[in-house]
N, CA, C and O atoms as CSV, one atom per row, in Angstrom:
chain,resi,resn,atom,element,x,y,z
A,1,MET,N,N,-54.583,-44.013,-44.209
A,1,MET,CA,C,-54.792,-43.871,-42.726
A,1,MET,C,C,-53.949,-42.818,-42.339
A,1,MET,O,O,-52.746,-42.850,-42.599
A,2,THR,N,N,-54.521,-41.808,-41.690
A,2,THR,CA,C,-53.746,-40.519,-41.119
A,2,THR,C,C,-53.385,-40.518,-39.822
A,2,THR,O,O,-52.521,-39.728,-39.440
A,3,ASP,N,N,-53.945,-41.332,-39.021
A,3,ASP,CA,C,-53.563,-41.410,-37.482
A,3,ASP,C,C,-52.354,-42.323,-37.429
A,3,ASP,O,O,-52.470,-43.512,-37.726
A,4,PRO,N,N,-51.197,-41.795,-37.057
A,4,PRO,CA,C,-49.982,-42.614,-36.890
A,4,PRO,C,C,-50.035,-43.559,-35.765
A,4,PRO,O,O,-49.457,-44.646,-35.792
A,5,THR,N,N,-50.793,-43.097,-34.693
A,5,THR,CA,C,-50.778,-43.979,-33.493
A,5,THR,C,C,-51.585,-45.195,-33.771
A,5,THR,O,O,-51.228,-46.285,-33.324
A,6,LEU,N,N,-52.756,-45.044,-34.555
A,6,LEU,CA,C,-53.713,-46.064,-34.952
A,6,LEU,C,C,-53.023,-46.921,-35.942
A,6,LEU,O,O,-53.278,-48.125,-35.953
A,7,ALA,N,N,-52.196,-46.426,-36.753
A,7,ALA,CA,C,-51.487,-47.318,-37.731
A,7,ALA,C,C,-50.483,-48.197,-37.019
A,7,ALA,O,O,-50.233,-49.341,-37.399
A,8,ARG,N,N,-49.915,-47.621,-35.969
A,8,ARG,CA,C,-48.837,-48.498,-35.303
A,8,ARG,C,C,-49.560,-49.493,-34.339
A,8,ARG,O,O,-49.034,-50.586,-34.130
A,9,VAL,N,N,-50.668,-49.183,-33.780
A,9,VAL,CA,C,-51.441,-50.153,-32.936
A,9,VAL,C,C,-51.954,-51.293,-33.951
A,9,VAL,O,O,-51.926,-52.462,-33.568
A,10,LEU,N,N,-52.397,-50.991,-35.170
A,10,LEU,CA,C,-52.776,-52.059,-36.075
A,10,LEU,C,C,-51.609,-52.930,-36.544
A,10,LEU,O,O,-51.797,-54.129,-36.746
A,11,ALA,N,N,-50.437,-52.377,-36.720
A,11,ALA,CA,C,-49.202,-53.128,-36.920
A,11,ALA,C,C,-48.913,-54.168,-35.798
A,11,ALA,O,O,-48.623,-55.343,-36.026
A,12,ILE,N,N,-49.020,-53.623,-34.594
A,12,ILE,CA,C,-48.797,-54.498,-33.417
A,12,ILE,C,C,-49.800,-55.540,-33.400
A,12,ILE,O,O,-49.468,-56.710,-33.209
A,13,LEU,N,N,-51.097,-55.173,-33.601
A,13,LEU,CA,C,-52.184,-56.247,-33.525
A,13,LEU,C,C,-51.934,-57.294,-34.631
A,13,LEU,O,O,-52.181,-58.478,-34.399
A,14,SER,N,N,-51.474,-56.913,-35.771
A,14,SER,CA,C,-51.245,-57.884,-36.834
A,14,SER,C,C,-50.058,-58.828,-36.485
A,14,SER,O,O,-49.990,-59.994,-36.876
A,15,GLY,N,N,-49.123,-58.198,-35.702
A,15,GLY,CA,C,-47.990,-59.195,-35.384
A,15,GLY,C,C,-48.400,-60.162,-34.151
A,15,GLY,O,O,-47.825,-61.235,-33.969
A,16,VAL,N,N,-49.401,-59.710,-33.353
A,16,VAL,CA,C,-49.694,-60.586,-32.222
A,16,VAL,C,C,-50.731,-61.645,-32.583
A,16,VAL,O,O,-50.610,-62.819,-32.235
A,17,ALA,N,N,-51.796,-61.159,-33.327
A,17,ALA,CA,C,-52.830,-62.164,-33.735
A,17,ALA,C,C,-52.297,-63.042,-34.878
A,17,ALA,O,O,-51.568,-62.646,-35.787
A,18,ARG,N,N,-52.755,-64.269,-34.709
A,18,ARG,CA,C,-52.378,-65.137,-35.792
A,18,ARG,C,C,-53.090,-64.669,-37.088
A,18,ARG,O,O,-54.119,-63.995,-37.047
A,19,ALA,N,N,-52.485,-65.064,-38.255
A,19,ALA,CA,C,-52.943,-64.620,-39.442
A,19,ALA,C,C,-54.260,-64.973,-39.778
A,19,ALA,O,O,-54.851,-64.225,-40.557
A,20,ASP,N,N,-54.920,-66.112,-39.280
A,20,ASP,CA,C,-56.239,-66.504,-39.398
A,20,ASP,C,C,-57.318,-65.688,-38.669
A,20,ASP,O,O,-58.522,-65.791,-38.905
A,21,ARG,N,N,-56.722,-64.797,-37.682
A,21,ARG,CA,C,-57.528,-63.909,-36.863
A,21,ARG,C,C,-57.445,-62.471,-37.175
A,21,ARG,O,O,-58.069,-61.650,-36.503
A,22,VAL,N,N,-56.692,-62.131,-38.179
A,22,VAL,CA,C,-56.615,-60.730,-38.590
A,22,VAL,C,C,-57.752,-60.336,-39.459
A,22,VAL,O,O,-57.798,-60.902,-40.551
A,23,PRO,N,N,-58.691,-59.458,-39.176
A,23,PRO,CA,C,-59.758,-59.114,-39.938
A,23,PRO,C,C,-59.287,-58.593,-41.395
A,23,PRO,O,O,-58.198,-58.041,-41.549
A,24,ARG,N,N,-60.121,-58.795,-42.361
A,24,ARG,CA,C,-59.761,-58.355,-43.749
A,24,ARG,C,C,-59.420,-56.996,-43.865
A,24,ARG,O,O,-58.351,-56.654,-44.371
A,25,GLU,N,N,-60.297,-56.147,-43.408
A,25,GLU,CA,C,-60.073,-54.616,-43.300
A,25,GLU,C,C,-60.048,-53.985,-41.968
A,25,GLU,O,O,-61.004,-53.299,-41.608
A,26,PRO,N,N,-59.014,-54.170,-41.206
A,26,PRO,CA,C,-59.184,-53.744,-39.729
A,26,PRO,C,C,-59.083,-52.137,-39.693
A,26,PRO,O,O,-58.469,-51.477,-40.531
A,27,GLY,N,N,-59.725,-51.657,-38.681
A,27,GLY,CA,C,-59.698,-50.123,-38.698
A,27,GLY,C,C,-60.105,-49.852,-37.135
A,27,GLY,O,O,-60.196,-50.723,-36.269
A,28,ALA,N,N,-60.312,-48.547,-36.982
A,28,ALA,CA,C,-60.594,-48.071,-35.518
A,28,ALA,C,C,-61.618,-48.848,-34.890
A,28,ALA,O,O,-61.474,-49.211,-33.722
A,29,ASP,N,N,-62.658,-49.145,-35.566
A,29,ASP,CA,C,-63.912,-49.882,-34.986
A,29,ASP,C,C,-63.654,-51.335,-34.911
A,29,ASP,O,O,-64.588,-52.009,-34.475
A,30,THR,N,N,-62.624,-51.919,-35.234
A,30,THR,CA,C,-62.403,-53.397,-35.244
A,30,THR,C,C,-62.262,-53.679,-33.863
A,30,THR,O,O,-61.451,-53.033,-33.199
A,31,LEU,N,N,-63.067,-54.710,-33.272
A,31,LEU,CA,C,-63.027,-55.069,-31.931
A,31,LEU,C,C,-61.660,-56.010,-31.720
A,31,LEU,O,O,-61.165,-56.717,-32.597
A,32,LEU,N,N,-61.212,-55.871,-30.483
A,32,LEU,CA,C,-60.046,-56.781,-30.030
A,32,LEU,C,C,-60.404,-58.236,-29.706
A,32,LEU,O,O,-59.611,-59.172,-29.812
A,33,GLY,N,N,-61.713,-58.338,-29.289
A,33,GLY,CA,C,-62.228,-59.552,-28.754
A,33,GLY,C,C,-62.971,-60.251,-29.897
A,33,GLY,O,O,-62.501,-60.350,-31.030
A,34,GLU,N,N,-64.206,-60.745,-29.507
A,34,GLU,CA,C,-65.041,-61.453,-30.390
A,34,GLU,C,C,-65.444,-60.619,-31.544
A,34,GLU,O,O,-65.574,-59.398,-31.446
A,35,ASN,N,N,-65.645,-61.295,-32.661
A,35,ASN,CA,C,-66.036,-60.497,-33.992
A,35,ASN,C,C,-65.033,-59.481,-34.411
A,35,ASN,O,O,-65.406,-58.498,-35.052
A,36,GLY,N,N,-63.644,-59.673,-34.056
A,36,GLY,CA,C,-62.656,-58.770,-34.475
A,36,GLY,C,C,-61.375,-59.585,-34.574
A,36,GLY,O,O,-61.208,-60.466,-35.418
A,37,TYR,N,N,-60.471,-59.225,-33.643
A,37,TYR,CA,C,-59.063,-60.007,-33.663
A,37,TYR,C,C,-59.281,-61.311,-32.827
A,37,TYR,O,O,-58.449,-62.210,-32.950
A,38,TRP,N,N,-60.255,-61.458,-32.056
A,38,TRP,CA,C,-60.487,-62.621,-31.232
A,38,TRP,C,C,-59.263,-62.831,-30.230
A,38,TRP,O,O,-58.852,-63.977,-30.053
A,39,LEU,N,N,-58.752,-61.901,-29.659
A,39,LEU,CA,C,-57.742,-61.897,-28.664
A,39,LEU,C,C,-58.126,-62.526,-27.386
A,39,LEU,O,O,-59.150,-62.128,-26.830
A,40,ASP,N,N,-57.438,-63.438,-26.875
A,40,ASP,CA,C,-57.703,-63.787,-25.450
A,40,ASP,C,C,-56.911,-63.049,-24.493
A,40,ASP,O,O,-56.247,-62.085,-24.872
A,41,SER,N,N,-56.923,-63.441,-23.215
A,41,SER,CA,C,-56.194,-62.616,-22.190
A,41,SER,C,C,-54.687,-62.681,-22.381
A,41,SER,O,O,-54.004,-61.680,-22.165
A,42,VAL,N,N,-54.135,-63.858,-22.788
A,42,VAL,CA,C,-52.696,-63.786,-23.069
A,42,VAL,C,C,-52.367,-63.006,-24.210
A,42,VAL,O,O,-51.348,-62.319,-24.135
A,43,ASP,N,N,-53.088,-62.982,-25.324
A,43,ASP,CA,C,-52.861,-62.165,-26.490
A,43,ASP,C,C,-52.915,-60.637,-26.015
A,43,ASP,O,O,-52.028,-59.857,-26.364
A,44,MET,N,N,-53.986,-60.233,-25.205
A,44,MET,CA,C,-54.074,-58.909,-24.831
A,44,MET,C,C,-52.873,-58.498,-24.001
A,44,MET,O,O,-52.347,-57.408,-24.222
A,45,LEU,N,N,-52.401,-59.319,-23.043
A,45,LEU,CA,C,-51.200,-58.942,-22.424
A,45,LEU,C,C,-50.011,-58.598,-23.390
A,45,LEU,O,O,-49.315,-57.587,-23.295
A,46,GLU,N,N,-49.889,-59.519,-24.269
A,46,GLU,CA,C,-48.839,-59.352,-25.302
A,46,GLU,C,C,-49.058,-57.991,-26.059
A,46,GLU,O,O,-48.086,-57.259,-26.248
A,47,VAL,N,N,-50.235,-57.656,-26.470
A,47,VAL,CA,C,-50.517,-56.345,-27.121
A,47,VAL,C,C,-50.156,-55.293,-26.051
A,47,VAL,O,O,-49.380,-54.406,-26.407
A,48,ILE,N,N,-50.594,-55.279,-24.857
A,48,ILE,CA,C,-50.298,-54.274,-24.023
A,48,ILE,C,C,-48.720,-53.959,-23.792
A,48,ILE,O,O,-48.267,-52.815,-23.772
A,49,LEU,N,N,-47.961,-55.121,-23.623
A,49,LEU,CA,C,-46.565,-54.982,-23.487
A,49,LEU,C,C,-45.857,-54.481,-24.812
A,49,LEU,O,O,-44.941,-53.659,-24.833
A,50,ALA,N,N,-46.389,-55.069,-25.858
A,50,ALA,CA,C,-45.926,-54.448,-27.258
A,50,ALA,C,C,-46.123,-53.025,-27.404
A,50,ALA,O,O,-45.272,-52.303,-27.922
A,51,CYS,N,N,-47.287,-52.584,-26.933
A,51,CYS,CA,C,-47.718,-51.112,-27.092
A,51,CYS,C,C,-46.741,-50.275,-26.173
A,51,CYS,O,O,-46.172,-49.275,-26.612
A,52,GLU,N,N,-46.566,-50.739,-24.844
A,52,GLU,CA,C,-45.681,-50.091,-23.876
A,52,GLU,C,C,-44.206,-49.930,-24.555
A,52,GLU,O,O,-43.533,-48.906,-24.444
A,53,HIS,N,N,-43.831,-51.016,-25.225
A,53,HIS,CA,C,-42.366,-50.958,-25.778
A,53,HIS,C,C,-42.465,-49.987,-26.985
A,53,HIS,O,O,-41.619,-49.099,-27.091
A,54,GLU,N,N,-43.384,-50.106,-27.829
A,54,GLU,CA,C,-43.371,-49.284,-29.227
A,54,GLU,C,C,-43.570,-47.904,-28.850
A,54,GLU,O,O,-42.934,-47.050,-29.467
A,55,PHE,N,N,-44.433,-47.529,-27.842
A,55,PHE,CA,C,-44.650,-46.057,-27.528
A,55,PHE,C,C,-43.863,-45.476,-26.432
A,55,PHE,O,O,-43.870,-44.262,-26.228
A,56,ASP,N,N,-43.174,-46.316,-25.709
A,56,ASP,CA,C,-42.288,-45.998,-24.559
A,56,ASP,C,C,-43.190,-45.391,-23.541
A,56,ASP,O,O,-42.932,-44.291,-23.052
A,57,ILE,N,N,-44.272,-46.105,-23.202
A,57,ILE,CA,C,-45.214,-45.579,-22.097
A,57,ILE,C,C,-45.587,-46.866,-21.159
A,57,ILE,O,O,-45.301,-48.031,-21.436
A,58,SER,N,N,-46.232,-46.452,-20.077
A,58,SER,CA,C,-46.536,-47.370,-19.152
A,58,SER,C,C,-48.217,-47.464,-19.133
A,58,SER,O,O,-48.913,-46.465,-18.956
A,59,LEU,N,N,-48.720,-48.704,-19.324
A,59,LEU,CA,C,-50.049,-48.915,-19.272
A,59,LEU,C,C,-50.449,-49.724,-18.026
A,59,LEU,O,O,-51.387,-50.504,-18.191
A,60,GLY,N,N,-49.940,-49.669,-16.920
A,60,GLY,CA,C,-50.032,-50.474,-15.751
A,60,GLY,C,C,-51.122,-50.017,-14.822
A,60,GLY,O,O,-51.428,-50.702,-13.846
A,61,ASP,N,N,-51.733,-48.841,-15.107
A,61,ASP,CA,C,-52.741,-48.298,-14.177
A,61,ASP,C,C,-54.106,-48.934,-14.396
A,61,ASP,O,O,-54.736,-48.676,-15.421
A,62,PRO,N,N,-54.556,-49.708,-13.520
A,62,PRO,CA,C,-55.921,-50.501,-13.611
A,62,PRO,C,C,-57.108,-49.570,-13.965
A,62,PRO,O,O,-58.064,-49.986,-14.620
A,63,ASP,N,N,-57.022,-48.350,-13.531
A,63,ASP,CA,C,-57.999,-47.339,-13.884
A,63,ASP,C,C,-57.950,-47.022,-15.423
A,63,ASP,O,O,-58.952,-46.612,-16.008
A,64,GLU,N,N,-56.917,-47.198,-15.966
A,64,GLU,CA,C,-56.864,-47.055,-17.438
A,64,GLU,C,C,-57.163,-48.259,-18.317
A,64,GLU,O,O,-57.776,-48.137,-19.377
A,65,LEU,N,N,-56.756,-49.326,-17.896
A,65,LEU,CA,C,-57.042,-50.537,-18.668
A,65,LEU,C,C,-58.298,-51.082,-18.388
A,65,LEU,O,O,-58.442,-52.177,-17.846
A,66,THR,N,N,-59.267,-50.308,-18.762
A,66,THR,CA,C,-60.720,-50.792,-18.691
A,66,THR,C,C,-61.243,-51.585,-19.806
A,66,THR,O,O,-60.733,-51.559,-20.926
A,67,GLU,N,N,-62.291,-52.308,-19.482
A,67,GLU,CA,C,-62.854,-53.018,-20.662
A,67,GLU,C,C,-63.154,-52.138,-21.821
A,67,GLU,O,O,-63.033,-52.574,-22.966
A,68,GLU,N,N,-63.526,-50.966,-21.592
A,68,GLU,CA,C,-63.931,-49.947,-22.670
A,68,GLU,C,C,-62.645,-49.561,-23.384
A,68,GLU,O,O,-62.654,-49.471,-24.612
A,69,ALA,N,N,-61.610,-49.344,-22.730
A,69,ALA,CA,C,-60.194,-49.026,-23.333
A,69,ALA,C,C,-59.715,-50.084,-24.198
A,69,ALA,O,O,-59.012,-49.840,-25.179
A,70,LEU,N,N,-60.072,-51.250,-23.866
A,70,LEU,CA,C,-59.435,-52.468,-24.550
A,70,LEU,C,C,-60.417,-53.021,-25.483
A,70,LEU,O,O,-60.162,-54.113,-25.991
A,71,ALA,N,N,-61.570,-52.381,-25.797
A,71,ALA,CA,C,-62.697,-52.934,-26.599
A,71,ALA,C,C,-62.285,-52.972,-28.025
A,71,ALA,O,O,-62.523,-53.995,-28.666
A,72,SER,N,N,-61.672,-51.932,-28.608
A,72,SER,CA,C,-61.424,-51.744,-30.024
A,72,SER,C,C,-60.164,-51.218,-30.249
A,72,SER,O,O,-59.475,-50.770,-29.333
A,73,VAL,N,N,-59.785,-51.246,-31.518
A,73,VAL,CA,C,-58.401,-50.789,-32.081
A,73,VAL,C,C,-58.467,-49.184,-31.689
A,73,VAL,O,O,-57.473,-48.679,-31.168
A,74,GLY,N,N,-59.489,-48.491,-31.908
A,74,GLY,CA,C,-59.554,-47.066,-31.860
A,74,GLY,C,C,-59.561,-46.725,-30.292
A,74,GLY,O,O,-58.933,-45.755,-29.867
A,75,SER,N,N,-60.239,-47.498,-29.526
A,75,SER,CA,C,-60.274,-47.170,-28.069
A,75,SER,C,C,-58.770,-47.400,-27.454
A,75,SER,O,O,-58.358,-46.642,-26.576
A,76,LEU,N,N,-58.081,-48.327,-27.882
A,76,LEU,CA,C,-56.721,-48.595,-27.432
A,76,LEU,C,C,-55.846,-47.539,-27.929
A,76,LEU,O,O,-55.017,-47.031,-27.175
A,77,ALA,N,N,-55.976,-47.153,-29.203
A,77,ALA,CA,C,-55.244,-46.002,-29.694
A,77,ALA,C,C,-55.487,-44.744,-29.034
A,77,ALA,O,O,-54.569,-43.946,-28.844
A,78,ALA,N,N,-56.712,-44.516,-28.662
A,78,ALA,CA,C,-57.058,-43.246,-27.925
A,78,ALA,C,C,-56.320,-43.276,-26.514
A,78,ALA,O,O,-55.817,-42.237,-26.087
A,79,LEU,N,N,-56.255,-44.405,-25.823
A,79,LEU,CA,C,-55.693,-44.521,-24.537
A,79,LEU,C,C,-54.175,-44.156,-24.636
A,79,LEU,O,O,-53.640,-43.371,-23.854
A,80,ILE,N,N,-53.531,-44.780,-25.645
A,80,ILE,CA,C,-52.180,-44.424,-26.044
A,80,ILE,C,C,-51.897,-43.007,-26.327
A,80,ILE,O,O,-50.913,-42.434,-25.858
A,81,ALA,N,N,-52.737,-42.458,-27.074
A,81,ALA,CA,C,-52.692,-41.015,-27.426
A,81,ALA,C,C,-52.782,-40.160,-26.210
A,81,ALA,O,O,-52.044,-39.180,-26.097
A,82,ARG,N,N,-53.675,-40.491,-25.267
A,82,ARG,CA,C,-53.847,-39.793,-24.030
A,82,ARG,C,C,-52.533,-39.834,-23.204
A,82,ARG,O,O,-52.087,-38.834,-22.642
A,83,LYS,N,N,-51.944,-41.051,-23.167
A,83,LYS,CA,C,-50.582,-41.218,-22.449
A,83,LYS,C,C,-49.546,-40.473,-23.045
A,83,LYS,O,O,-48.674,-40.027,-22.299
A,84,LEU,N,N,-49.480,-40.242,-24.342
A,84,LEU,CA,C,-48.397,-39.566,-24.995
A,84,LEU,C,C,-48.613,-37.959,-24.936
A,84,LEU,O,O,-47.687,-37.176,-25.151
A,85,ALA,N,N,-49.795,-37.596,-24.655
A,85,ALA,CA,C,-50.037,-36.200,-24.510
A,85,ALA,C,C,-49.420,-35.499,-23.439
A,85,ALA,O,O,-49.617,-34.292,-23.297
């Protein structure tokens, strides 16, 4: 895996999701909800807070936290990369 942001997001997700909900081979296309990590709203909040802490950014703008941005590992990593740029 060459994208360090994606790797850090995957590590966060592995820590938040219960072991039985971590997909066998997660990657950028892995969904955060159904058919992926199966995160509920409380889990998503935990992921957002963990990402804010890990990357020292703020993800509080409702225009950024869209359904599309929180759909997959890759879309979340892309949002974080934009915030870091």
